[in-house]
Structure formats: C-alpha cells, structure tokens
N, C-alpha and C positions, 0 to 999 in steps of 0.2 A: 924775265927769268923763266926758263922753260920748266924748271922743276916745281914751280908753284901750282900749275894746273893739276898734276898727279896728286899732290897733297890735298888740294882743294876737293878733288873728286873723292878721295878717301874720306875726308871729313863729311862730305855730303852723304855718302853711303852710310857711314856710321851713324849720322844723325837720323837718317830715315829708318835704319834698323832699330835704333833706340826708341824712336817714337812708336814703331809697330810693336816692339816688345812691350813697351809700357801700356799701349792700348790693349794688347792681348792679355796682359796680366791684371787689368783693372777688374776689381771685384764689385759686384752689385751690393746695394744696401740690403742687408738681411736682418730681419727682426730677431732679437735675442729670444731664445726659448723661454717658456714659463718655468718658474721655479717649482719646488716640491709642493708648496702651499697654493700654487695656481696663480700667484701674483706676477705681473710683469715688472720689469725694471731692474732685476738683479744682474749683477755683472756676470760674464761668462765664467763658468767654473773650469778649473784646471783638470786635465785628464787624471783620473784616479786609478790608472792601471797598476796592478800590483807588481812589485819588484822583489827579488830575493833579498834577504836580510844582509846588510853590509854592502849592498850594491851602491853604485854611484847615484846620488840623489837622495840618500837617506842620511840622517844624523846618527850620532852614537847611540841614541835610544831606540833606533830602528824605525822611527816615524818618517813618513814621506816628507822630505824637505821642500818638494816642489809645490808652491802655493799658487793661488790665482794670480793672473797677470795684473799688475797694478798700472800698466801703461795702456790698457785697453781703451779704445775710443768708442764710447756709447753715446748716441744722440737720443735724448729722452724728450718726448712731447706728450702732452695730455690736455684734456678738457674736463672741467668740473662745473656743474650747474647747481647753484645753492639758492635756497629760500631762507632769507634772513629777516630778523625782526625790524631792522632799520637799515636801509641801504647806505646812507652817508656814514653812519657809525661803523658798519661792517667794512666799508672801503678804507676808512682810516686805520682800523685795527689790522686789516690784512696788509696794508702798505707798510705800517711800522714793523710788523712781524717779518715780512719778506726782506726788508732792508736790514733788519737785525741778523738775518741769516747770511747776509752778504749779497743779496740779489737786488733787483731794481725793477721798476715798471717800464716795460717795453712799449706799451701802447694802451689806449683806453678809448671806450666808446660808451657814452651815456645817453639816455633818452628818458622822456616822461610822457607816458600815454595814459589818458584817463586818470590823472593824478596817481599813477603807479610808477615810481621811479624804477629804472632798470639800468644796469651797468655791465659792461663786458671789458675786463682788464686782462692784458697779457703780461705775465710776470716772467722775468729771466732769473732763474734760480741756480745757484751752484749745484753741479751734478751730484756731489756727495751729500747735499742737504735736500734731495728730492723728496724723500719720505717725510722729512720734517715739515716741508712746505705743505704737503697734502694733509698731514695731521692738523696743522694750524688752520687751514681753510675748512676742515670738517667741523671745527668747533668755534673758532673766532671768539673766544672768551664768552661762550654762551649765546653769541649773536646768531649762529647758524641754527635754524629750526629744522631744516630738512636738506639732505643731499639728494637732489633729484636724479642726476646722472653723473657718472664718473668714468672716464676712459683714458687709459695711458698706453704708451707704446715706446719700446726701446729698440734702437737700430744700431747694430755693430758696424762701425766704419773703420775698424783698425786696419784691415787689409787695404782699403782704399787710400788711407793716409800714408801707409808704407809705400804703396805704388806711386803716389804723387810725389813723395819725397825722393824716390829713386829716379823718377823721370826728371825732376828738377836738377839733381846731381849730374845726370848724363848731359842735360842741356848746358849746364854751366861748364862742364869739361869741354863740350864742343865750342862754346863761346870762347874759352881760353885758347883753344887751338886755332880758331879762326882769327883771333886777335894777333897771335904769333905770325900767322901767314900774312895778315894785312901789314904787319910791320916790315916784312921782308919783300913785299910786292913792290915792283917798280913801274910796271905797265898800268896805264889808267884803266884798261878793261879788267885787269885782274883785281885792282883795288875796288872798282865798282861792283864786281861780282861778289867779292868777299863781304863788302858792306851790306849787300842785299841779303846774303846768308845770315850775317850778324843781326840784321833787323828782324828777320823771321825768327831766329832763335830767341832773341830777347823778348819778342812778343809772346812766344810760347811760355817762356819763363814767367812773365808777368801774369798770364792767365792761370797757370798752375799755382803760382804763389797765392793769388787771390782765392782760388779754390781751396788750397790748404788752410789758409787763414779762416775761411768760412767754416770748414769742417772742424777745426780746432775750437772755434768760438762756440759752435752749436754743441760740441761734445763737452765743453767746459761749463757752459750755462744752458741748462735745460729750459724748455719753453712750456709754460703752463698758462692756459687761458681759462679764466674763471668768470662765470656769469652770476650776477647778484640780482635778486628780485624779491619782492614781498609776497607772502601767500595771498591767494585769492579768497576772499570771504564768500561763504556759501550763498548769502543773500545777494551779493553783488554778482556772483556767477549766474544765479537764477534769473536776475533782472537785466543781465548784460545784453541779451538779445531782444528785449522788449522795449519799444519806444512808443508811448501813447500817440505822439504826433504822427508817426508813420502809420500806426493803425487807423487813425482818423482819416488820413489821406487815402489809404487803401479802401476803406469803407465808402468814402465819398466817391471815389473813382468807380467802385462797383455799382453804387446807386445811379450815378450818371450814365453808366453803361447800360443798365437795365432800362432807364427812362428813354435813352436813345433808341434802344431796340423796340420798345413799345411805340414810340413816335414813328419809327421807320415802318413798322407793321401797319399803323393807321394810315400813313401816307400811301403805302402800297394798296391798301383796301379802297381808299377814296379814289385813287387815280386809275387803278387797274381793275380790281375785282368789282367795285360797285357799278361801273358802266357795263361790264359784262353781264352781271346779274340783271340789271335793268333791261338790257337788250333781250336776254333770254325770257324775262317775264312778258315783254311785249310780244315776242314771237309766239309764246304759249297762248296769250289772250287772243291774238289774231287767229290762231289755229282753231281755238274753241268756237269763236264767232263764225268762222267759215263752215265749220261742221254743222252748226245749228241752222245756218242759212240753207245749206244743201240737204237738210233733212237726214243727215247721218246721225243715227243714234246707236247707242250701245245695245246689243241684243240682250233681251230680258231672259232671265233663267226660266226654263220650262217648269210649269206647275204640275205636280203629280196628283192623280185622283186619290180621294181619301180611301184608306184601307177598308175592306169589308168587315162587318161586325163579327165578332168571335162567336162560335156556337155555344149555346148554354148561357148566353149572356142574359142580362135582366130583360124581362118582357114588359112592355108598357101596358098598363091596365087602364080601361076606360073609366070614366067617372060614372 
C-alpha cells in the first residue's frame, strides 16, 4: 500500500517532535524554599496576590478561596545523628513508632567497635507524617540523650511529574497510531518498519513509566536516615589513644636505636679513627727523635739584663 509510507513518516515526525518537546519542558529538581520560621520541608505556598472583592476565586465572605496545592509532589530526605542511652532499646522504640506512623525500615547497618554498638537505619516515612517522625526520633521515650546533627531537604518535583505524564500520553497516542498502521500494512518491509518503531516507542514508555513510579514513590514516602550510638565516657575518651604495650614497644625501640648508634660509633672508632691516631702518634715520635739526632733545638728566649737601681734607694752600710 503506497499510502502507508506517508502516514508512517507523519507518525515518526510527530513522535520526534513530542520527544523533543518533552525534553525541552523537563524541569530540574528544585529545593523548596524555607518557611517563615526557617525550617525546611513545608509544602509550597499558593500565590497570595490580592484580588478585588467579589472577583473570581473568592467566596461570599471575601476570603481568598485559592489554597495551597494539595497535589504537589515533594521529595523529602534527611539525616539525624542521635546519642542514646541504649542502642538496642532505641532501635526497637524507633521501629515501633515508625511502623505506627505507616512507615517501614528501608535498610539497616549495625556495628560494634570497642564494645560500643552503633547502628544506621534508613526509614521510609509517609510524607505527611515527616515532622511526626522527626519528633519521635528526637525523644524516643526518653532514650535520646542528645541530637548530634540533623539535616533535612525538600525537593519539588511536581513539574517533572507533569512533564513525564505528558510524554507518556504522547507516546501512547503514537503507539496506537502505529498499531493502526501495522494492521493495514500488507508489504513485509512496511510491517517490519512499523514494528521497529513500535518497539522503540514501547521502550520509551517503559522507561518513563519506571521514572514516574520512582518519583511518586519518593514523594509519597520520605527517606530519613538515623544514626544511633552511645555517648563516649570522658575517661574512655582520655584513655582511648593510650596503650601501655605500644608505649613499651616504642621505648624499647628507642633504647635499641640508641645502643645501635653507640655501637656503630665504637666500631667506627676502632676500625677507622684508632689506626689513624696511632699512625699520627708514630709519625710525631719519629719527627721528634730525628730533630734531637740532628741537633735541632728550639731557640731559647733572650734574657734581658737586670734593671739599674733606682736613685735614692737604700744604701748598704758596712759593719
């Protein structure tokens, strides 16, 4: 059928334009701005621009009837580090409280170093119970002794969800059109070409559907990672870096090093310097002996005459 190829070309062009338009309208993940009290995690507020009384969007009392969007997709993530009195008890309390909120444990990692247990748990919490989950972990029925660090983040993906949904609708429309063309095609080449296009379209639909499910899941269930550990006692912290055995090893190594240095110096003196000093002594003795044999003596210092007597000095008297 000659009319199949023009229709197929139109479908391919429409598919390409739809993909380009979808990619061009894709919105990046943008963090939600802080609320008035400086805390993150609030839903985006509706525009509060004033409107004349009685205008569309207001009720009979004159109040603005436009509220915050209840279909906003907000992905919330956060981390909190806690010092607790007893790690196993705190873990049980936190798990029971999160499950009571409708959440669940998404992952866990526990360790025990120097008899100090530590655990890192990832909780999936319903987005509308986010603040309740934080309040629970900050107290844990008195088990929490200190909140070391706390960090939260909220990302608005409403625009991205809308864009992905629109792209899926366009691809499904293209799929339906390609299926109609395939049903009318009689030539094998046309059938193969249509099937190839259908495979490509269905692959894109599957990828976008998986992306949409992931966005909806992360927007429905927030991710909160909590770390649990016990406080470090001051005496343990002071003695943590001191080990007697290590100190003894270091001192013994220093003593051996000093003795090795002294032994090396003695070996050098006996092998190198002592022969040199002996040779110098012999040469000096031979020189002195030769000088005496040849009558070479050191010049004596000249003796000066005694000074004359001073005038008016004492006169010797005879007996």
